[in-house]
C-alpha positions in Angstrom: 3.3 12.3 5.0 4.7 9.9 2.4 2.3 7.2 1.0 3.2 3.6 0.4 2.9 4.2 -3.3 5.4 7.1 -3.2 7.8 4.9 -1.3 7.6 2.2 -3.9 8.8 4.7 -6.5 11.7 5.8 -4.3 12.7 2.2 -3.8 12.7 1.6 -7.6 14.9 4.6 -8.2 17.3 3.4 -5.5 17.6 0.0 -7.1 18.4 1.7 -10.5 21.0 4.1 -9.0 22.7 1.2 -7.2 23.0 -0.8 -10.4 20.6 -3.5 -9.2 18.3 -3.1 -12.2 18.8 -1.7 -15.7 16.7 1.1 -17.2 14.4 -1.3 -19.1 13.6 -3.1 -15.8 13.1 0.2 -14.0 10.7 1.5 -16.6 8.7 -1.8 -16.6 8.5 -1.8 -12.9 7.4 1.8 -12.7 4.8 1.0 -15.3 3.4 -1.8 -13.2 3.2 0.8 -10.4 1.3 3.1 -12.7 4.1 5.6 -13.0 4.9 7.3 -16.3 5.0 10.6 -17.9 2.6 13.2 -16.6 -0.6 13.5 -18.7 -0.9 17.3 -18.7 -3.1 18.7 -21.4 -3.2 15.4 -23.2 -5.5 14.2 -20.4 -8.4 15.9 -22.2 -7.9 14.0 -25.5 -10.5 11.5 -26.7 -9.9 7.8 -26.4 -7.4 8.2 -23.6 -7.5 6.9 -20.1 -5.7 8.9 -17.4 -4.3 6.8 -14.6 -3.1 9.0 -11.7 -0.2 7.8 -9.4 2.2 9.1 -6.8 5.4 9.2 -8.8 6.3 12.6 -10.2 8.8 10.9 -12.5 9.0 12.0 -16.2 9.8 9.1 -18.5 8.8 8.0 -22.0 7.3 4.6 -21.2 4.0 3.6 -19.6 5.3 0.2 -20.2 4.5 -3.4 -20.6 2.8 -4.5 -17.5 -0.6 -2.8 -17.5 -0.7 -0.2 -20.3 0.5 -2.3 -23.3 -1.8 -5.4 -22.6 -4.8 -3.1 -22.3 -4.0 -1.1 -25.4 -3.4 -4.3 -27.4 -6.8 -5.6 -26.4 -8.5 -2.3 -27.0 -7.2 -0.8 -30.3 -7.6 3.0 -30.5 -7.3 3.5 -26.7 -4.2 4.8 -25.0 -3.3 4.9 -21.3 -1.7 8.1 -20.2 0.0 8.6 -16.8 -0.3 11.6 -14.5 2.0 11.4 -11.5 0.8 14.5 -9.6 -0.7 12.5 -6.7 -4.4 11.5 -6.3 -5.0 12.6 -2.7 -8.5 12.3 -1.4 -8.7 16.1 -1.2 -7.7 16.6 -4.8 -10.2 14.0 -6.0 -13.0 15.6 -4.0 -12.1 19.1 -5.3 -12.0 17.9 -8.9 -15.4 16.1 -8.8 -17.2 18.8 -6.8 -16.0 21.4 -9.3 -17.4 19.4 -12.2 -14.0 19.3 -14.0 -12.9 15.6 -13.6 -9.9 14.8 -15.8 -8.8 11.6 -14.2 -10.1 8.1 -14.9 -8.3 5.8 -12.4 -6.4 6.7 -9.3 -4.0 4.8 -7.0 -5.8 5.4 -3.7 -6.7 3.4 -0.6 -9.5 1.5 1.0 -10.0 4.3 3.5 -10.4 6.9 0.7 -12.6 4.5 -1.3 -15.1 4.3 1.6 -14.8 8.0 2.5 -15.1 9.4 -1.1 -17.6 6.7 -2.1 -19.8 7.6 0.8 -19.8 11.2 -0.5 -20.9 10.1 -4.0 -17.6 11.3 -5.4 -16.5 7.9 -7.0 -17.9 5.6 -9.6 -19.1 2.2 -8.3 -17.0 -0.7 -9.6 -19.0 -2.5 -12.3 -18.5 -6.1 -11.3 -20.2 -7.1 -14.5 -16.9 -5.9 -16.1 -14.5 -6.4 -13.2 -14.3 -10.0 -12.1 -14.4 -10.4 -8.3 -12.8 -13.8 -8.7 -9.6 -12.1 -9.8 -8.9 -11.0 -6.2 -8.1 -13.1 -3.2 -10.8 -11.7 -0.8 -13.5 -9.2 -0.2 -11.2 -6.5 1.2 -9.6 -6.3 -2.3 -12.9 -5.7 -4.2 -14.9 -2.9 -2.7 -18.0 -1.0 -3.9 -15.9 1.9 -5.0 -12.5 0.4 -5.7 -10.5 -2.7 -6.3 -6.8 -3.7 -5.7 -4.3 -5.0 -8.2 -1.6 -5.1 -5.5 -1.2 -5.3 -1.7 1.2 -4.4 1.1 1.6 -5.0 4.8 2.7 -3.3 8.0 5.0 -5.8 9.8 7.1 -6.0 12.9 10.8 -5.6 12.2 13.6 -6.0 14.8 17.3 -6.1 15.4 18.2 -9.8 16.0 21.5 -8.9 17.6 19.7 -7.2 20.4 17.4 -10.0 21.3 18.4 -13.6 21.9 14.7 -14.5 21.8 12.8 -13.2 18.8 9.6 -11.2 19.3 6.6 -12.9 17.8 3.6 -10.5 18.3 2.6 -6.9 19.0 2.3 -7.9 22.7 6.1 -8.4 22.5 6.5 -5.0 20.8 4.9 -3.4 23.9 6.9 -5.5 26.4 9.7 -3.1 27.2 10.9 -5.3 30.1 11.5 -8.4 28.1 12.5 -6.6 24.9 14.1 -3.3 26.0 14.8 -0.4 23.6 13.3 2.3 21.5 10.3 1.5 19.4 9.3 2.8 15.9 5.8 3.7 14.7 4.5 5.7 11.8 3.2 9.1 12.5 -0.2 7.9 11.5 -3.0 6.2 13.4 -3.9 3.6 10.7 -1.7 0.6 11.4 -0.4 1.8 14.8 -3.7 1.5 16.5 -4.5 -1.8 14.8 -1.3 -3.2 16.3 -2.1 -1.6 19.7 -5.4 -3.4 19.7 -3.8 -6.8 18.9 -1.2 -6.1 21.7 -4.2 -6.0 24.1 -5.1 -9.5 23.2 -8.1 -8.9 21.0 -8.8 -11.8 18.5 -7.6 -10.9 15.0 -10.8 -12.3 13.5 -12.8 -9.8 15.5 -10.3 -6.9 15.7 -12.8 -4.2 14.5 -14.2 -1.9 15.6 -11.1 -0.7 17.3 -11.4 0.5 20.9 -10.0 4.0 20.2 -9.7 5.1 23.8 -7.9 1.9 24.8 -5.5 1.8 21.8 -4.5 5.5 22.2 -3.8 4.8 25.9 -1.8 1.8 24.9 0.4 3.9 22.6 0.7 6.5 25.4 2.1 3.8 27.7 5.3 3.6 25.7 5.4 7.2 24.4 8.7 7.9 26.1 10.2 5.0 24.2 8.8 5.8 20.8 10.2 7.5 17.7 8.0 8.2 14.6 8.6 7.9 10.9 6.9 9.7 8.0 8.6 8.1 4.9 9.8 4.7 4.0 13.5 5.8 3.8 13.2 7.3 7.3 11.8 4.1 8.7 14.8 2.2 7.3 17.2 4.7 8.7 15.8 4.5 12.3 16.4 0.8 12.3 19.8 0.8 10.5 21.3 3.4 12.9 20.0 1.6 16.0 17.9 4.6 17.0 15.1 2.1 17.2 15.5 -1.7 17.9 12.0 -2.7 16.9 9.4 -1.1 14.7 6.3 -1.3 12.5 7.2 -0.5 8.9 6.1 -1.5 5.4 7.0 -5.0 4.4 8.9 -3.7 1.3 11.3 -1.8 3.5 11.6 -4.7 5.9 12.7 -6.9 3.0 15.4 -4.4 2.1 16.7 -4.2 5.6 16.8 -8.0 6.0 18.6 -8.6 2.7 21.1 -5.7 3.0 22.0 -6.6 6.6 22.6 -10.3 5.8 19.7 -11.2 8.1 20.6 -9.0 11.1 17.3 -7.1 10.8 14.5 -9.6 10.6 10.7 -9.2 10.3 7.7 -11.4 11.0 4.4 -11.9 9.2 2.5 -12.8 12.3 -0.1 -10.2 13.1 1.0 -8.2 10.0 -1.7 -5.7 8.8 -2.5 -6.6 5.2 -3.8 -3.7 3.1 -5.1 -3.5 -0.5 -3.6 -1.1 -3.0 -7.0 0.2 -4.1 -7.6 2.0 -7.4 -10.7 4.2 -7.6 -12.5 6.0 -10.5 -13.6 9.6 -9.8 -17.2 10.4 -10.7 -17.5 12.0 -14.1 -14.3 10.5 -15.5 -13.8 11.4 -19.1 -13.1 7.8 -20.2 -16.4 6.6 -19.0 -16.8 2.8 -18.6 -13.5 2.1 -20.3 -11.9 2.9 -16.9 -13.7 -0.2 -15.6 -12.2 -2.3 -18.4 -8.7 -1.0 -17.5 -9.2 -1.9 -13.9 -10.4 -5.3 -14.9 -7.3 -5.8 -17.0 -5.0 -4.9 -14.1 -6.7 -7.4 -11.8 -6.8 -10.2 -14.3 -3.1 -9.9 -15.2 -1.6 -12.3 -12.6 1.7 -12.6 -14.5 2.4 -8.9 -14.4 1.4 -8.7 -10.7 4.1 -11.3 -10.0 6.6 -9.2 -12.0 5.8 -6.3 -9.6 6.4 -8.6 -6.6 9.8 -9.6 -8.0 10.7 -5.9 -8.7 9.7 -4.2 -5.5 7.8 -6.7 -3.3 4.2 -5.5 -3.8 1.9 -8.5 -3.2 -0.2 -9.8 -6.1 -3.9 -10.0 -5.4 -5.0 -12.3 -8.2 -5.4 -15.8 -6.6 -3.7 -17.4 -9.6 -0.5 -15.5 -8.9 0.6 -17.4 -5.8 1.2 -20.6 -7.7 3.6 -19.0 -10.1 5.6 -16.9 -7.7 9.2 -18.2 -7.8 10.2 -20.0 -4.6 12.8 -17.4 -3.6 10.1 -14.6 -3.6 7.4 -16.4 -1.7 8.8 -15.6 1.8 8.5 -11.9 0.9 5.0 -12.1 -0.6 2.4 -10.7 1.8 -0.4 -12.5 0.0 1.3 -15.9 -0.1 -1.2 -18.2 1.6 1.2 -19.1 4.4 1.9 -15.4 5.1 -1.6 -14.1 4.6 -3.3 -16.5 7.0 -1.3 -15.2 10.0 -2.1 -11.5 9.2 -5.2 -9.4 9.7 -6.9 -7.7 6.7 -7.2 -4.0 7.7 -10.9 -2.9 7.8 -11.0 0.0 5.3 -14.6 0.7 6.0 -14.0 1.3 9.7 -11.0 3.5 9.0 -12.9 5.4 6.2 -15.6 6.3 8.7 -13.3 7.2 11.6 -9.9 8.2 10.2 -10.1 12.0 10.4 -11.2 12.0 14.0 -9.0 9.2 15.2 -5.8 10.3 13.4 -6.2 13.8 14.8 -6.4 12.4 18.3 -3.4 10.2 17.6 -1.3 13.1 16.3 -2.2 15.2 19.2 -1.1 12.5 21.6 2.2 11.6 20.0 3.2 15.2 19.5 2.0 16.6 22.8 
């Protein structure tokens, strides 16, 4: 199953291959995502911090956005990238074996609660990391904090519907909006939307009613197709195999722009999620990993550059005011967009994901 972070790298490479960005911009954008040359044996060296991402791309630049500012402020320290993928399972195995070689990992709120609850992560030192550098509590957790955001949104083919859908209730209304629907082959996001479609207030969406939301998805099972990667979600919509879907906002933006507005998306009832970075317990760089995380959250300007490059939402509250006008409509954390979305409850998903997702997969594949 492809993660949002892996899909960002894929989008960046597509822009480069299509001539939409030059190599310098590509490398800078990948650096902001935390993608660079793999650390390998260098990870063990002194005065290095190893940031682990989902890229798998070998290049010679960590770049300007996060690494260079941190290194300039901390002479003698170097940030090394490892793009082998920091899954929750790999983090757990590394820490439990007593051989931690990673300092900071691009993870998720769900994993932060799950692994943090198992005492496998360092707590964020909010004496070093400034809570005021994020827009809300879901972006600054006990065991992780978020320098970027993303959202699950409703995308639709405007040529198929004279009246636009405005909510997840419309997504489930096959009579008023006929046609095949698209969901991710993953419960997180799909069941949040199902709960909203049942009319539950967004302000009190959690805990989810698992039985009711699974039944809700089952109602339209015969009219559903499922995606496992960002490119696949785009393709389902482009080819007309699905006329309405729940996909990442970054892919929805590409669809809208490349179709000259035929494929549209709405922010209303979007599911806003933090791009959480965590630090595995026993990390070799010690408390300097906290300083790197603090630097990433404080750097509003570079967060905006990442928004312009790929669409990842900035999380520093100072960023919104400096986002260029033409990018605000595509920014998930712009105040106008954020206020109509729901912040996904990572704690609830961290406590329930394994069981709920297993039931979801059984249902959609049965």
